N, C-alpha and C positions, 0 to 999 in steps of 0.2 A: 398510353405514353404518358410516362411520368408530368407531375403539375408543378408550376413553380415552388407553391407550399412545400413540397415533397423533398424537391431538391435547390431547395434556397439556403435551407440550413449547413446542408455539407459545404454552400460554395460561398456561405459568407466566414465560417470556420476555416476554410482552405484561407481566402482572402484574408482576413484575423492572423492566421497563423504564420503567413508568408512578412506580413507587413509587422508583425513583432520580432520574428527573424531577422528579416533583413534591418530595422532600428540596432537590435542587439549586436547584429556583426558590424554593422558602423561603426558603433560605440565602441565595442571591444576591437573589433579588426583593426581600424584606423589608427589608434595610437601605438597597436602592437606593431600594424606592420613602420610605422615609423621608428617605434622603436628596432626592431630588427634591420634596419637600412642603415642604421646610424651609430649604431654600438657596436664594440669591438670585445667586449667581456667573456670569459672562457666559457660559461654555460647558453652564450647563445644560440650555437648548433645545436643543444639538445633540445631549446626552446623551438627553434626553427621547425627541427626533427616534430615536435607534437605538434605544433601546426600547419605541417604538412600531410598529416598522417590522414586527416580524413580526403586527401585527393589521389593518398598512394593505396587504400587498401579498401578493398571493394566494400561496399556497405552490407552483404552478408555477414564479414571478419568483426565488422563495424557494429552489428545487430546481435553479434555472439557474443562480444565482452557485455554490449548494455545487458544480456539478458542475467548473464556472469554477475553483472554487480547488481541489478535489481532483481535476480532472480528469488524464488523463496531462502535458499544457503546464501544469499549474498547480503551484503549489510544491508541494501536499500529492502530487501527483502524481511529480514529479521527485523530491524525499527515498523513498518508494516505490519506483523505478526504481534509482538509490543504491545504496538499501541492499541490495535484491536483486540487485543487479550485481555489489559486495564480498563477499557469500555463494558467488554463486557464481564469481568469483575465487577464493576460498578454496578450495574444494570442488574444482575442476576443475584448479588450478594444485600447492595444497600437499597434499592429500588421497592418500595412496596408491591406489591404481587401486580395491582391494577396498572400502577404504572410502568411496571416492569414489561407486559405485553405491550403494551403503545410505542414499547424504547423497541422492544422487537421488532414490532412491525416497518421499523422507519431503520431497520440495521443498516440500511444500503448508509445513512448520513452519518453512520458513524466512524471515527475516524479509521483511515488505510482501509475500509469493509472492502472493498473490490477488487484490491491488491490481494489482501488476506483470505478473501472468499471468492472469487472472481463471481461463483454461480449461485443462484439460491441455495440450489439442492445440498449442496454442502451443508446447510443446516439442519437438514430436514429432520435428523435425530433429534438435535437439541427441540424443535419446534411441538414433536411429539413427545418429550420425556417431559414439557412442561403446558403442554394442554394437555396429557392425562393428571399431572401433580396440580393442576388447576392455581387455585391461591395458597398451595401449602410453602412449605420453608425451604429454602435453597441451602446447599451447603459444597463447599470445594472441597472435593476428595483428592484431586490432583492437581498437581503443579508444577512445573518443569519452565527454566528459561530458554533451557540448549538443547530443544528433543532435535536430533539430527544433526548438531553441531549450530543452530541457528535460531529456530522456529521456536516461540512462546506458545506451549500448550498446556490446557485446564481442562478438569472433565468434571459435571456438577452433580448432584445427587438431590432429587427432588421428593419431597415429603415426607414420609413419618422417617423414613430413613435419614433422610436430611437431621432431622431435630436429634435421631438417637448419636447422629456423626458429632454435631455441636456439643452435644454434653459433654462427649467424651473426650474431647479434642481439648 
């Protein structure tokens, strides 16, 4: 049987989320309902349809559209990818090697880290290369802002080859 310590956090999160959602809906929904009941402007019907959409569409359809919006190819995923890549560029190219290691140990605290890389194993090749290079130079050898239409990706080289790449550039 689970203890209260194990289930207390999910219960607190659920209660907090329900309270915040209720408060937001009261603050936004009440004025919106008043406006919809009293106004006669031409765009009232499209606004009413938009407000009623969560009641009409099944949750799976709404979830699908949220996935499109926030997924890797959507605007939310593109912003997350760009934010994490900017952090990674800063860490690998601008920090001293010992600071770089400390920053990478706390990679999940980087902007949009868990959106861009939900699991740690996505970064294993990078960690392997960093470990092999130890305190040697780093260079960005490839960078693209619209990989597959939306993602931001970079490729880095460590060690003597990185120093050669930087001198050649």
